[in-house]
N, C-alpha and C positions, 0 to 999 in steps of 0.2 A: 453521690445518690443518683446525679443528673446521667451520669454515665451507664449505671446499672439499669435505668428505666429505658434509656435509648438504646441499649443494647438487647434489651427483653423485647421490647417492642418490634426491632429488627428481626430477631429470631422468630417472633410469632408472625409476621409478615412472610417470611421466608417458607417456616413452616405450611402455612396456608397455602401457598403458592406450587408447593412441592407436594402437597396432601395427595393428589391423584397418581403421579407417578409412584409415590412411596408404596401407596394403597395398593397399587397394582401388583405387587409381590405375592407370588402364589406359595405353592407347596413344594415348589422342586429344590428348593434349600438355597438357590442362587440369587435370590432377590430378583425374579423372575415371574411373572403369572405365565399360566399355560393357557388361561382363559380371561373370562372377565374381571373386573376389579374386586378387591375386597375391601371391607370398610377398616380393615387393619393390617399392618404389615406382617406378614407370617413371621411365627418366631419372636413376636413382642408383643407384649414387655418382655424384655430379657433382663435378668439380673446375675451380676456376677462380683465374686468377692476376689479383689486383686490385692495383695499386699497389705492384707488388714483394712481396707477400703470396700466397701459395699457400695455398689451403685445399681440403679435401674435405669435401663435405656427404654424407653416407650417408641423409638423409632431409630435407626441406624443415624448416627453422626454426619453433620453434611460438610462441616468446616473444621478441618483436622490439622493440626501441626505436629508433625513428627520432629523429636530431638534426639538425635543419634542415629548412626549410620543403618544398623540392622533393623530399628523400627520402620525407617522408611522402606527398606528393601523388603520388609514383610508385605506392608501395604502395597506395594507395586507387584510383589507375587502373587498378590490377592486380587489383582486387577482393581486395584481403588484409587488411581490415581486422579479420578475427578473429583476425589473427596477431601484432598489434599490442598488445603489454603495457604501453606507454607511448610518448610522444613529447614532445619541446622544442623550443624556439627557433622561431617562427614572425616574419618579417619583416612579415606584414600575415595578413589574413584567406585562410583557405583557399578554393580556387575554391566557388562555389555549389553546384555539383554533388556536392561532396565535403562539403559542411557537416554532412550527418547522420550520415553515417559517421564524421567526425571527432569529433563530440560523444560519440561512444560510446567513444572512446579516452583512457585517463587522461594527462593534464598532468602531467610530472614537473616542469616547472621553465618558467619565462618564458623564461630563459635556458638554458645549458649544466646539465645538473643535477651535483652533486659526485658523487664516485666512489662514495659509501655510498648514495646516494640510486638513483644507476643499479644497482649491486648490488641495493638493495632490491626492485627490478623483477623480481628473479629473470630475466634474459633470456639466451637463448641466442644472440642473434644483435645486434650494433648496427649502424647504418647511418648513418652519417654524410655530409653533404652537403658540408660545408668543412673542411679541415684542421684546423681548431681544434676540431673536434669530438672527435679524438682528443690532445688536448694533454698532452703529458707532463707537464708543471708541475702540472697539476690531477690527474693520476693516471689519465687515461683513454686512455692511447697504448694502441695497439691490440695491442702485446706482453704488455702487463699484461694487458689482457682475455683476450687468447687462455690467458694461464697461469689464468686465473679459470675457465676453460672455455668462454668466451663468444668466438664467431666474428665477425668483422667485416668490413664493405664501406665504402670511401670512393668517394665519387662520382668519376667519371674524369675530371672536368674539374679536380680538383687532383693528378692523377698524371701528366696527360700530357706527353711532353716534345716537343710540337708545338702546331699550331695546334687548338683544340677544336672541330669542327662537329659535322653532322648524322650523321656516320658515328660518332661518339662518343655521340651522343644514341641512335642505333639500339643500339648496344654495351650501354650502360647499362642501356637496357630489357630488351633482351634477356637479359643476364646476369642481372638481378635475377628476370626470369620463369623462366630454367632454374633458379636458386639454390629457387625457391618450388614447382616442378614445374608453372609454369602459362605454357606455353611457347607456346602458342597464343592466349592472352591478349596475350602480349607481341607477337607477330607483328601482331595485329590493332592493337595501339597504335602501331607502328613504321608499318605502312601508311597509317595515317588521318594522322600526323604528315606522312609523305611525300607523300600528295595533298594535303593544307594547303598545305603550302609551295610544290608545283609549280604549284596553282592562283595562288598570290601572284605567283609570277616570270612566269606567264604576262601577269598584268596589267601588269608592268612592262617589258615588251618595247619597246625603242625610249626609254627614259628613259635621261639621264643621271645618273652617281652624285652623291648631294650630298655636299659636304664635312661630315661631322658631328664635333662634340666631345661626349663625354658628361660630364655634371657629375653625379659622384655626390656628394662632399662636398669639405670642405676651404675655407680661410680663408688661410694664410700661402703653404700649398702646395696642390694641388689632387688628389683623388684621383680617376683616370679608369680606364676599359676601356683596357687596353692590347691588343695583336693576338693574345694567346694562347687567350683565353677563347670560350665561347658568346656571349658578349655582342658581340665583333668580328664572329662569323658573322652574329648576328641583323642588325646593321647592314648588312652586306655583302647579305644575301638580299634585305634590305627596299628595296635602290636606295640604298644610302649608302656613304660612304668615311670609315672611321674614319680620322682626321688623327693619331693615337697609335698607328694598326697596326703600327709599326715596335719598339713595344715589346715583347720577346719575353717578356711575362708577362699573366697574366691580368688583374692591376689593376697601374697605375702612377701613380706620382706625378710630377706636371709643376708647371712654373712659370707663373705669369702670363702671362709675357712670351712662353714656348715658344707660349700659345694664342694672343696677338696675333698671332705670325708665321705661323702655319699658318692662319689667315685661315676658320676654320670659318663656314658657312653656316645652318648648323642646330645649335642645342645640344638635347641629350637629356639631359632631367633624371630620374635613376634617384629615385624617389617611395618613402620607406620613412623609419622611425624618427620621431623628434620634431621634426624640421625640416619645413617644409609644402613643397610645392611653389611656392606663392606667395612665400613668405619666399626660397628658391632663386632665383626668377626676380628677386626684388626687389635681392639681393645682388649680381647679375650686371649687370642693369640701370643700378644707381647706382654702379659702379665706374667712375671717371673713365679708367681705363688700358684699359679693353674697348672706349671710343667707338669707334673706326674698325673692330670686328670684323663682318664682314656679318652675323653672325647679331643681334647687340645692335642695329646701325643699323634692321633690318629685323625685330626683335622675332620671329625665327622660334624656336621652340621645340616641341620633342615630350615625350612623357612616358611614362614604362615602370614600372611597379612593379619592384622591385628582383627580386621572387619571379620576374618573368618574364624577366629577365636571365641565369638561372643554368641548368645544365644540367639541365632537367626537362621535366615534362610540358606546361608552357607556353609551349615555345619556337616551336612553329608558329603560336599566335594573337599570340606576341608580335612575330613576322615580319609578321604580315596586319596589326597594328594600328599598326606602325612605319612600314609600307610606306604606308599609308593618312595618315599624318601629313608624310611627307616628300613623297610624289607624291600628292596629293588628287585631281587630275585624272585620273590613272591607275587609282588602287585605291580604289572607290567602296563 
């Protein structure tokens, strides 16, 4: 109880000290006032329902911890580095344009931080990319954080009840933008994403979809992209057809026999972690059971970083990159 009272008092003092600059937000939707200060931040209170959790923000969060790379990059893309009190869990390097800003943020843990480490950053908001960010067994479940006075958000890819697509990407960016009072920045980011994807789709007109299998990981069983996540949408927009799109999950475990049966023409390898792309290719090429698979016979591979295959700001470039690998004659 003493911890809760001291944390609450600190937040109250912080909020009081920041009242004037926050109140200066006007009607431009970007958190900046064109004229004099107002009594309340424009666009607040703001209420949003996220993955079944309804949250009201009286003002933009001030001390944010992001967990998982794609949430960190969304914050940085929206120009919110100054709101980051800490970050955790990268799959690979952040995008070059965000590297300088990322270096200014404290890294709490290489993986997920413990509950104690998370509380030590004194956040008022935690933004998780995967459901595992709010693991109950580790004490980080959303309800527990809310009881500690910490608001939360989970990337909508992991609470969607249907297929995750570009509409959900726009929703994620817009809702985060609204949470921080930077709606104009969010709209600009959505527009840029839509323009990039539309340009790629134009180049693909007249091409036939290629049968694609995603190799994420696995030996005895194979971890692949199902039909519900943004990974499936990226494949479709890039001129491919996910051979396991019938699996109503973001991720699915399948057998080697099923891969052989579905005859993928191209294998997309997700690049991350301690196993290199070269090692993954070798494992696939050396497997006698796969020798009749068209992708193996023709040595047709494409590569995407895992951080590009989740719901974040990399999606438009992932579509363009994958399209160029699936249809090199059309997308140059």
